[in-house]
Structures are given as structure tokens and as C-alpha cells.
C-alpha positions as CSV (number, residue, x, y, z in Angstrom):
1,M,-165.0,-79.7,105.3
2,A,-166.4,-76.3,104.4
3,N,-169.6,-75.0,105.7
4,E,-172.1,-74.3,102.9
5,F,-171.9,-70.6,103.7
6,S,-168.2,-70.4,104.1
7,D,-165.7,-68.3,102.1
8,E,-164.4,-71.5,100.5
9,A,-167.9,-72.4,99.4
10,L,-168.5,-68.9,98.0
11,A,-165.2,-69.0,96.1
12,K,-166.2,-72.4,94.7
13,Q,-169.6,-71.0,93.5
14,I,-167.8,-68.1,91.8
15,R,-165.5,-70.5,90.0
16,T,-168.4,-72.6,89.0
17,V,-170.4,-69.7,87.5
18,L,-167.4,-68.2,85.7
19,K,-166.9,-71.6,84.1
20,Q,-170.6,-72.0,83.2
21,K,-170.7,-68.5,81.7
22,R,-167.3,-69.0,80.1
23,V,-166.0,-65.7,81.6
24,S,-162.3,-65.5,82.4
25,M,-160.9,-63.9,85.6
26,K,-159.1,-61.5,83.2
27,T,-162.4,-60.3,81.8
28,V,-163.9,-59.9,85.3
29,A,-160.9,-57.8,86.3
30,E,-161.1,-55.6,83.2
31,K,-164.8,-55.1,83.3
32,M,-164.9,-54.4,87.1
33,D,-161.7,-52.2,86.9
34,I,-159.9,-54.2,89.5
35,S,-156.6,-56.0,89.4
36,Y,-156.4,-59.5,88.1
37,R,-154.6,-60.6,91.3
38,T,-157.6,-59.3,93.4
39,V,-160.0,-61.4,91.3
40,Q,-157.6,-64.4,91.5
41,N,-157.4,-64.0,95.3
42,Y,-161.2,-64.0,95.6
43,V,-161.7,-66.9,93.3
44,S,-159.0,-69.0,95.0
45,G,-160.5,-68.3,98.4
46,E,-157.2,-66.6,99.5
47,N,-159.0,-63.3,100.4
48,R,-162.4,-62.8,102.0
49,I,-165.0,-62.0,99.3
50,T,-166.7,-58.7,99.9
51,A,-170.3,-58.0,99.4
52,E,-169.4,-55.3,96.9
53,F,-167.5,-57.8,94.8
54,I,-170.4,-60.3,94.8
55,L,-172.9,-57.6,93.8
56,R,-170.8,-56.1,91.1
57,L,-170.0,-59.6,89.8
58,S,-173.7,-60.5,89.8
59,H,-174.4,-57.3,87.8
60,L,-171.6,-58.1,85.3
61,L,-172.8,-61.7,84.8
62,Q,-176.4,-60.7,84.9
63,I,-177.4,-63.2,87.5
64,D,-179.2,-62.9,90.8
65,P,-176.8,-62.5,93.7
66,G,-178.7,-65.3,95.4
67,Y,-177.1,-67.8,93.1
68,F,-174.0,-67.7,95.3
69,V,-176.1,-68.8,98.3
70,Y,-178.7,-71.1,96.6
71,G,-176.7,-72.4,93.7
72,D,-179.5,-71.7,91.3
73,F,-180.6,-68.8,89.1
74,R,-183.8,-67.0,90.2
75,P,-185.7,-65.8,87.2
76,N,-186.4,-62.1,87.2
77,Y,-190.0,-61.0,87.3
78,H,-190.3,-60.0,83.6
79,A,-188.8,-63.3,82.4
80,L,-191.1,-65.2,84.7
81,R,-194.1,-63.2,83.6
82,D,-193.3,-63.9,80.0
83,A,-193.1,-67.7,80.7
84,V,-196.4,-67.5,82.6
85,I,-198.1,-65.7,79.6
86,D,-196.7,-68.4,77.2
87,A,-197.8,-71.3,79.4
88,L,-201.3,-69.9,80.0
89,A,-201.8,-69.1,76.4
90,E,-200.5,-72.5,75.2
91,A,-202.8,-74.2,77.7
92,G,-205.7,-72.2,76.3
93,L,-206.4,-70.6,79.7
94,I,-206.1,-67.0,78.5
95,P,-207.1,-65.6,75.2
96,N,-204.6,-64.0,72.8
97,V,-204.9,-60.4,73.8
98,S,-203.8,-57.7,71.4
99,H,-203.8,-53.9,71.5
100,R,-207.3,-54.1,69.8
101,S,-208.8,-55.9,72.7
102,E,-211.1,-54.1,75.1
103,P,-209.2,-52.2,77.8
104,A,-211.2,-54.0,80.6
105,E,-210.3,-57.4,79.1
106,R,-206.6,-56.5,78.8
107,E,-206.6,-55.2,82.4
108,Q,-208.3,-58.3,83.8
109,I,-205.8,-60.6,82.0
110,S,-202.9,-58.5,83.0
111,E,-204.0,-58.7,86.7
112,I,-204.4,-62.5,86.4
113,I,-200.9,-62.8,84.9
114,H,-199.4,-60.6,87.7
115,M,-201.1,-62.6,90.4
116,V,-199.9,-65.9,89.0
117,T,-196.4,-64.6,88.4
118,S,-196.2,-63.1,91.9
119,E,-197.5,-66.3,93.5
120,I,-195.0,-68.5,91.6
121,A,-192.2,-66.2,92.7
122,T,-193.3,-66.3,96.3
123,K,-193.6,-70.1,96.3
124,Y,-190.2,-70.4,94.6
125,D,-188.6,-68.2,97.2
126,Q,-190.3,-70.1,100.0
127,F,-189.0,-73.4,98.5
128,R,-185.5,-72.0,98.2
129,R,-185.6,-70.6,101.7
130,E,-186.8,-73.9,103.2
131,D,-184.3,-75.9,101.2
132,A,-181.4,-73.6,102.1
133,F,-182.1,-73.2,105.8
134,G,-184.2,-76.2,106.7
135,P,-187.8,-76.3,108.1
136,Y,-186.8,-74.9,111.5
137,L,-185.5,-71.6,110.2
138,A,-188.1,-71.2,107.5
139,S,-190.2,-68.9,109.6
140,L,-187.5,-66.3,110.1
141,P,-187.7,-63.1,108.1
142,F,-185.9,-63.5,104.9
143,G,-186.2,-60.2,103.1
144,D,-188.7,-58.8,100.7
145,R,-188.0,-59.7,97.1
146,E,-191.2,-57.9,95.9
147,R,-190.6,-54.8,93.8
148,K,-193.1,-52.1,93.3
149,R,-194.7,-52.5,89.9
150,S,-196.6,-49.9,88.1
């Protein structure tokens, strides 16, 4: 049986996402400018999968590289922020702010949205970390997913 972080499991995740996204190995090979046989060897688990391949494939498929570890898609900050704005507005918790609103009001609402979005992203990462590694390893450093925002 394959360990959840094995090469076999990683190859299976790649096959799954290619199928979900309806992307062929031929398309991957062409877009990444590598041979079809190389892609086939990675996807079949015949060759060890390199970090470069995972990162380039993630970029090509426009998914978070963490998908291959966690099996889910982490929303990017901007998509999550847009969802937060929609949810808060639909719940009537924030007013509809337009370019005609007072700058102080726009700034205050923008800060609230940023705080809520960041907190959701942090909690989501915590949930994924604990789920992936169990409660005993949850306190280990996991990496900083925060990005500088202007």
C-alpha cells in the first residue's frame, strides 16, 4: 500500500487532476515543452516526479501546488476576497461601497474585508495542516502562505 506522500500517490493525484481538468498528457508535454514519454513516465509513476515538474504543471493548470499534497484546491487570495465581499454584502453586514463613497468609509470596509479574508485563509490552512499531518505535528512550522499586499 502506498504512503499518502509517496511517488505513487503523487502520480495518482496528477492523473486525477488531469482527468478532472480534461487535459491530456500530450497537451501537458506540448505546453511544458517536454517529451510525451517524460510526462507519461511521471504520470504512470515510472519516474520520480520532480519539484520543477509539479510547479510547472501547477502553473499550467492554474492550481495551487498544495493540491497534490492535500487533494483540494486552495483558493487564491483575490478569489477568496471576492467571495467574502459577496457574502458580507448579501448578509447585509457591509454597505455597497462605490467610488463615490467617502475614502475613510472605503478604507475601513477594505480593512475589514482584508482581515476577514486573511483570517479565513489562516484557519483554512490550519485545518488542512492538521488534517494532513494529524494533531501531533500541527505545531511544526509549515511555511508562510501570506503574501505582501499593498
